[in-house]
N, C-alpha and C positions, 0 to 999 in steps of 0.2 A: 481646548483648541486642538484641532486635527491638522497635521501636515502629512507629507508623503511618508514619513518615517513611522507614524502612529496609526495610519489608517489600516483597517482590516482588509485583507485581500479577499476577493470573491470571484465568481465565475466570469465577471466582466473584465477582470484584470488580465491583460494578455501575458503577463509574466507567470501566471499560475493557471495553466490549462485546466478547464473544468472537469475533464474526464481522465485524470491520471490515477493509476492504482499502484499499490505496492503489495508484495507478498512477504509475509512474516512467517518465521518458524519459531516454535517454542519447544525446547527440549525437555526431557524428563526432569531436569534440575530446575526448571522454571525460567531459565534464561531465554530471552527473546532477541531476535535480530532480524534485520531486513535481508531478504534473499534477492529481491529485485525491486526496482522502482521505475516509474514513468511508463507503466504498461496500460493498455486499454483494459477495461473491465473484463472483456471476454478472454484476453490473454492471461490476465491474473488468475481468473477462475480456472482456466485450463491448466495452468501451472500447478495450482493447488490440487486439482483432480489427479494430475499425473503423479505427484508425490504421494498423495493419499493411496493411490492404487498400488504403489510399491510395498505397502504394508508396514511402513515405518511407524514407530510408536510416537514420533513427534507430532505436534499439532501444527497445522498449516492454516493460514488465514489470509484472505484477500481483503485489503482495506483501501478506501478512497483516500488519496493524499489531500492534505489541506494546504 
């Protein structure tokens, strides 16, 4: 039985915009954390590119939010 509390959210659900992205950083120690959320795909990828261009050893990743 599905009710509002158990239904999966999808792109048609107005409370979860379909095109929100986040930017993650992973340090040398393997710890990961969110740097930014709620970005457009273009803005998230631009942020990743800017940090990677600085030559930091950390790993940066843009991911679609669910």
